[in-house]
C-alpha positions as CSV (number, residue, x, y, z in Angstrom):
1,X,0.1,0.1,-0.1
2,X,1.0,3.5,-0.6
3,X,2.7,5.8,1.9
4,X,-0.5,8.0,3.3
5,X,1.9,10.8,4.3
6,X,2.4,13.6,1.8
7,X,-0.8,13.4,-0.4
8,X,-2.7,16.2,-2.2
9,X,-6.1,16.7,-0.2
10,X,-8.0,16.6,-3.4
11,X,-6.2,13.6,-4.7
12,X,-8.6,10.9,-6.1
13,X,-8.6,7.2,-6.0
14,X,-10.9,4.2,-6.8
15,X,-11.7,1.0,-8.2
16,X,-13.4,0.7,-11.7
17,X,-14.6,-2.5,-13.3
18,X,-14.7,-3.5,-16.8
19,X,-17.5,-5.7,-17.6
20,X,-19.2,-7.1,-20.4
21,X,-20.0,-10.5,-22.3
22,X,-17.1,-12.3,-24.0
23,X,-15.1,-10.8,-26.9
24,X,-16.4,-7.2,-26.6
25,X,-12.8,-5.8,-26.2
26,X,-12.4,-5.3,-22.4
27,X,-8.8,-6.5,-22.4
28,X,-7.9,-4.4,-25.5
29,X,-9.4,-1.4,-23.4
30,X,-7.3,-2.1,-20.3
31,X,-4.2,-2.3,-22.5
32,X,-5.3,1.1,-24.1
33,X,-5.8,2.8,-20.7
34,X,-2.6,1.6,-19.4
35,X,-0.6,2.4,-22.5
36,X,1.0,-1.1,-22.3
37,X,0.2,-4.6,-22.8
38,X,-0.9,-6.3,-19.6
39,X,-3.9,-8.4,-20.7
40,X,-3.5,-11.1,-23.4
41,X,-5.9,-10.6,-26.5
42,X,-7.4,-13.1,-28.9
43,X,-10.3,-12.9,-31.2
44,X,-11.4,-16.0,-29.5
45,X,-13.8,-15.5,-26.4
46,X,-13.0,-16.8,-23.0
47,X,-9.4,-15.5,-23.3
48,X,-9.4,-13.9,-20.1
49,X,-9.8,-16.3,-17.1
50,X,-9.0,-14.4,-14.0
51,X,-9.3,-10.6,-13.0
52,X,-6.4,-8.2,-13.5
53,X,-5.6,-4.9,-11.8
54,X,-4.3,-1.9,-14.1
55,X,-3.3,0.7,-11.8
56,X,-3.1,4.1,-13.7
57,X,-1.3,6.9,-11.9
58,X,-2.1,10.3,-12.9
59,X,-1.1,13.6,-10.8
60,X,-4.7,14.3,-9.5
61,X,-5.9,10.7,-9.2
62,X,-5.2,7.0,-9.2
63,X,-7.6,4.5,-11.2
64,X,-7.6,0.9,-10.5
65,X,-9.1,-0.7,-13.5
66,X,-10.2,-4.2,-13.2
67,X,-10.3,-6.5,-16.2
68,X,-12.4,-9.3,-15.8
69,X,-13.4,-12.6,-17.8
70,X,-16.6,-12.2,-20.1
71,X,-19.9,-13.3,-18.3
72,X,-20.7,-16.6,-19.4
73,X,-24.5,-17.7,-20.4
74,X,-23.6,-21.4,-20.2
75,X,-22.5,-22.9,-17.1
76,X,-21.4,-26.2,-18.3
77,X,-18.1,-26.7,-16.3
78,X,-16.3,-25.5,-13.2
79,X,-14.2,-23.4,-15.2
80,X,-17.1,-21.4,-16.7
81,X,-18.6,-20.9,-13.1
82,X,-15.2,-19.6,-11.8
83,X,-15.1,-17.3,-14.5
84,X,-18.5,-15.7,-13.8
85,X,-17.6,-15.6,-10.4
86,X,-14.5,-13.6,-11.1
87,X,-16.7,-11.1,-13.0
88,X,-19.4,-10.7,-10.7
89,X,-17.2,-10.4,-7.8
90,X,-15.5,-7.4,-9.4
91,X,-18.6,-5.4,-8.8
92,X,-18.2,-5.5,-5.0
93,X,-16.9,-2.2,-3.6
94,X,-16.0,-0.7,-6.8
95,X,-16.4,3.1,-7.5
96,X,-17.3,3.0,-11.3
97,X,-18.6,0.3,-13.6
98,X,-17.7,0.4,-17.3
99,X,-20.3,-1.9,-18.9
100,X,-19.0,-2.7,-22.4
101,X,-21.0,-3.7,-25.4
102,X,-20.1,-4.0,-29.4
103,X,-21.3,-1.1,-31.7
104,X,-24.6,-1.9,-33.3
105,X,-25.4,-5.0,-31.0
106,X,-27.5,-5.4,-28.3
107,X,-27.8,-9.1,-27.5
108,X,-29.7,-11.2,-24.6
109,X,-26.4,-11.7,-22.8
110,X,-26.0,-7.7,-22.8
111,X,-29.4,-7.4,-21.4
112,X,-28.7,-9.9,-18.6
113,X,-25.7,-7.9,-17.8
114,X,-27.4,-4.6,-17.7
115,X,-30.1,-6.1,-15.4
116,X,-27.2,-7.5,-13.0
117,X,-25.6,-4.1,-12.8
118,X,-28.7,-2.2,-12.4
119,X,-28.8,-3.4,-8.8
120,X,-25.7,-1.4,-8.2
121,X,-25.7,2.2,-7.2
122,X,-22.2,3.1,-8.4
123,X,-21.5,5.4,-11.3
124,X,-22.2,3.4,-14.5
125,X,-20.9,4.2,-18.1
126,X,-21.8,2.1,-21.1
127,X,-19.1,1.8,-23.4
128,X,-20.1,1.1,-27.0
129,X,-16.7,-0.4,-28.3
130,X,-15.6,-1.1,-31.9
131,X,-16.9,2.1,-33.5
132,X,-14.0,1.8,-35.8
133,X,-16.1,-0.9,-37.7
134,X,-19.0,1.4,-38.5
135,X,-18.8,2.3,-41.9
136,X,-20.3,6.1,-41.1
137,X,-20.8,7.9,-38.1
138,X,-24.3,8.1,-39.0
139,X,-24.8,4.4,-38.8
140,X,-24.5,4.8,-34.9
141,X,-27.3,7.3,-34.4
142,X,-30.2,5.1,-34.3
143,X,-28.4,2.9,-31.9
144,X,-27.4,5.6,-29.6
145,X,-30.9,6.4,-29.5
146,X,-32.3,3.1,-28.6
147,X,-30.0,2.7,-26.1
148,X,-30.5,6.0,-24.3
149,X,-34.1,5.0,-24.0
150,X,-33.2,1.5,-22.5
151,X,-30.4,2.7,-20.2
152,X,-32.0,5.7,-19.0
153,X,-29.6,7.8,-16.6
154,X,-26.5,5.8,-17.5
155,X,-23.7,7.9,-19.5
156,X,-23.3,6.5,-22.9
157,X,-19.9,6.7,-24.7
158,X,-18.9,5.5,-28.0
159,X,-15.2,4.3,-28.0
160,X,-12.6,2.3,-30.1
161,X,-10.4,0.5,-27.5
162,X,-8.3,-0.5,-30.7
163,X,-7.6,3.0,-32.1
164,X,-7.9,4.9,-29.0
165,X,-11.2,7.0,-30.0
166,X,-12.7,8.7,-27.1
167,X,-10.3,7.1,-24.7
168,X,-9.4,10.6,-23.2
169,X,-13.0,11.5,-22.6
170,X,-13.6,8.1,-20.7
171,X,-10.6,8.9,-18.4
172,X,-12.2,12.3,-17.7
173,X,-15.5,10.8,-16.7
174,X,-13.7,8.2,-14.6
175,X,-11.6,10.6,-12.9
176,X,-14.8,12.8,-12.2
177,X,-16.6,9.8,-10.4
178,X,-13.8,8.8,-8.1
179,X,-13.9,9.5,-4.4
180,X,-11.4,11.8,-2.7
181,X,-8.6,9.5,-1.5
182,X,-5.0,9.0,-1.2
183,X,-3.5,6.5,-3.4
184,X,-4.0,2.8,-2.4
185,X,-1.1,1.7,-4.3
186,X,2.5,2.9,-4.7
187,X,3.4,4.8,-7.6
188,X,5.5,2.1,-9.4
189,X,2.9,-0.7,-9.2
190,X,1.0,-1.0,-12.3
191,X,-0.7,-4.3,-11.7
192,X,-1.4,-7.0,-9.0
193,X,0.1,-9.9,-11.1
194,X,3.6,-11.1,-10.9
195,X,6.2,-11.9,-13.4
196,X,5.4,-15.7,-13.4
197,X,1.7,-14.6,-14.1
198,X,2.7,-12.9,-17.4
199,X,4.9,-15.7,-18.6
200,X,2.1,-18.3,-18.4
201,X,-0.3,-15.8,-19.9
202,X,2.0,-15.0,-23.0
203,X,2.5,-18.7,-23.7
204,X,-1.3,-19.3,-23.5
205,X,-2.0,-16.2,-25.8
206,X,0.3,-17.3,-28.6
207,X,-1.2,-20.9,-28.7
208,X,-4.8,-19.7,-28.6
209,X,-4.0,-17.7,-31.8
210,X,-2.5,-20.7,-33.5
211,X,-5.0,-23.3,-32.5
212,X,-8.6,-24.2,-33.7
213,X,-11.5,-22.8,-32.1
214,X,-12.0,-25.6,-29.4
215,X,-8.5,-26.7,-28.2
216,X,-7.8,-23.1,-26.5
217,X,-10.5,-23.6,-24.0
218,X,-8.8,-27.0,-22.8
219,X,-5.3,-25.2,-22.2
220,X,-3.8,-24.3,-19.1
221,X,-0.1,-23.2,-18.4
222,X,1.9,-23.4,-15.2
223,X,5.3,-22.1,-14.5
224,X,7.7,-24.7,-12.8
225,X,10.7,-22.6,-12.8
226,X,11.4,-19.1,-13.1
227,X,14.9,-18.2,-12.5
228,X,16.1,-14.5,-12.9
229,X,19.7,-13.3,-13.3
230,X,21.1,-10.2,-14.1
231,X,20.9,-10.4,-17.9
232,X,18.7,-13.4,-18.3
233,X,15.5,-15.0,-17.2
234,X,15.3,-19.0,-17.4
235,X,11.7,-20.3,-17.7
236,X,10.6,-23.8,-17.7
237,X,6.7,-24.1,-18.4
238,X,4.1,-26.9,-18.7
239,X,1.3,-26.7,-21.2
240,X,-1.9,-28.8,-19.8
241,X,-4.5,-30.2,-22.1
242,X,-7.3,-32.7,-21.6
243,X,-6.4,-35.6,-23.9
244,X,-3.7,-37.0,-26.0
245,X,-5.2,-35.8,-29.2
246,X,-5.1,-32.3,-28.0
247,X,-1.4,-32.6,-26.9
248,X,-0.4,-33.8,-30.6
249,X,-2.4,-30.7,-32.0
250,X,-0.8,-28.4,-29.4
251,X,2.8,-29.6,-30.4
252,X,2.0,-29.8,-34.1
253,X,3.9,-31.5,-37.0
254,X,7.5,-32.0,-35.8
255,X,6.9,-29.6,-33.2
256,X,6.0,-26.7,-35.5
257,X,3.2,-25.1,-33.4
258,X,5.0,-25.4,-29.9
259,X,8.1,-23.8,-31.4
260,X,6.5,-21.0,-32.8
261,X,4.1,-20.3,-30.3
262,X,7.1,-20.6,-27.5
263,X,9.4,-18.2,-29.7
264,X,6.5,-15.5,-29.9
265,X,6.0,-15.6,-26.2
266,X,9.6,-15.4,-25.4
267,X,10.0,-12.1,-27.6
268,X,6.9,-10.7,-25.6
269,X,8.6,-11.5,-22.5
270,X,11.7,-9.8,-23.5
271,X,10.0,-6.7,-24.1
272,X,7.9,-6.8,-20.6
273,X,11.0,-7.9,-18.6
274,X,13.6,-5.8,-20.7
275,X,15.8,-9.0,-20.3
276,X,16.9,-12.0,-22.5
277,X,14.6,-14.9,-21.8
278,X,15.1,-18.7,-22.3
279,X,12.0,-20.6,-22.5
280,X,11.6,-24.3,-22.3
281,X,8.0,-25.9,-22.5
282,X,6.5,-29.2,-22.3
283,X,2.9,-30.8,-23.4
284,X,1.3,-32.7,-20.5
285,X,-2.2,-34.3,-20.2
286,X,-4.4,-34.0,-17.2
287,X,-7.8,-35.5,-18.1
288,X,-10.9,-33.5,-18.0
289,X,-9.4,-30.6,-16.2
290,X,-11.8,-28.1,-16.8
291,X,-14.3,-30.3,-15.1
292,X,-12.3,-30.6,-11.8
293,X,-12.3,-27.9,-9.1
294,X,-9.1,-29.1,-7.6
295,X,-7.3,-28.7,-11.1
296,X,-8.6,-25.1,-11.3
297,X,-6.8,-24.7,-8.1
298,X,-3.6,-26.4,-9.2
299,X,-3.6,-24.1,-12.1
300,X,-3.9,-20.9,-10.3
301,X,-7.6,-20.4,-11.3
302,X,-9.0,-20.5,-7.8
303,X,-7.8,-18.1,-4.8
304,X,-5.3,-16.6,-7.5
305,X,-4.8,-13.2,-5.9
306,X,-0.8,-12.6,-5.9
């Protein structure tokens, strides 16, 4: 926690949760707000599995953004239940709720999430993301009108997390809604996650983006060794799947997928850590791990605060 000594009496600080259905751009928004890559990104839903804090320090305020898993509508596994719990728990005790939807789309899952957050009295901002995909600005006007009637009293802001459109306006709205408070984290903190967490996430991201639609949701990555020296970090990681067929797919012909994914993950780690990285990976089978609560805990998906 930060030193509460010499603090501007008008300084603001608070928690801001980013909520929405899968694949609406929550992680892209966090990375844009933080001006760096914290959350892994894929076009495939269910990429984010655990919450992550992005701690944005400005002179007048500290905004603590919470990136959450997309709220699942199907509860077919303990993993899905865990992801929903992660998202819903992020609503407790926060100061601002950013409810993100996709431009020109209002789905049944969006409606359910809107009904969920309507029970909370915190400041709410409806973000219409991916406006960069609209052909013209006028395409958005009827949608905005229908939303203003549907979510009466909630601020509505069209944004592009990808391109940065209206992100400055969003930050102004957020800072205005935060309570007067000293910072809760020291200035050097940018997240609540450690280096091992990012190593496992970067490996998973590179595999997700190279595999077919089904396999990514059956993947988990654990870091077995993380040895940091002056000029290099040596990492040994295990990639877990649910069956031998999945193992063969993840490895790829002559190890091609595992090799290219590992190389891409290593390069991202070197940017993040600002050191050379030596990465060694193995693929192992743990039958039906997404259906077993104890496996979720083993893979850091339960009680995962660090």
